[in-house]
N, C-alpha and C positions, 0 to 999 in steps of 0.2 A: 199133401201137397207131392209131385210126385215126380221122384228121383230124376236127378239127370243124366238124360242119355250118354252112355260112352265109349266109342267107336275104338276100338286098340289094332290100331296099323302092326304087324310084328315082320320087319324086314329082314328078320336074318335068314343068314345065309342065301341070301338068291344072289345064285352064277349065274344071274341074264340080264340084260335089265330087261325084257318083254317080259320076266319072269314078277320082276317089279310091279308090274303091271295089273296083270292075273293076281296079282293079290291084293292088289288096290280095288281090283270089279269086286272077287267076292269077299274082300272085309268088308266091302260100303255095299252089297248088293247091287250092287248097277247091273243098267238091264244091257242086253247083250250088242246092244250100237254102242255101250261105250267105246271109243275111239282112241282105249290104252298108247295117250300122249299126253302133255301137261294143259294144255289148252281142253282138252276133254275133261280131264277132273275136275281145272275152274268150273266148268258149265254146271259139272253136274254137283260138284259143290252149294251151289249156288240158286238149284232149284230142285234136287234131290234127296235129299241129304237132309233128316232132322235131328241131327244129336249138335245138342251143345259144349261138347268135347271129343274131340281128338285126341289120344295119346300115339304120341309114333315109337317103336323098339325095333333095337335091332339094326341100327343105320353104320356102326362103329363093325361091323362085320362083314361089310357092303366092300365093294370092291375099292380100290384109291383111283380111280379113274371117275369114280360118278358122282364125284364132290362136287362137281357142279351142277348134276341131276336131282341132287339131293337139296346142297342149296336152291334150288329153282320152285324143291317140294316146299320146304322152309316161308319161299317165298306167296307163297300160292296161300298157305294153311294162314299167314299176319294177313292178307291182304283179305281171308276171306273174314277173317275175322274182325278187323275195319268197317268193312261192307257190311256186317250183320249188326257189328253195335252200331251204327248209321241207323240202323232198322229199328233199333230197339232190340236186337234179338242178344243172346247171347251164346257164344260158341266161343272156344277156344280150343 
């Protein structure tokens, strides 16, 4: 049986918000047309990502002002877990 694919997103010490999306783009190997916004990230998770697990690191190093944005990231990941479970897929 194949080992489940895990993507490890390291957000440690991002200084600029677009750097955060650039790390997402690089980590998930997203195409050049990735829109660098949360809607585009959600769309990519639904169609372009074949991982079963996503681990996020370094959130504690991000600016306090980004708390709302990190909450959105968590919401998108949780929503995607629920979507995939309804389709009988593993994702977490």
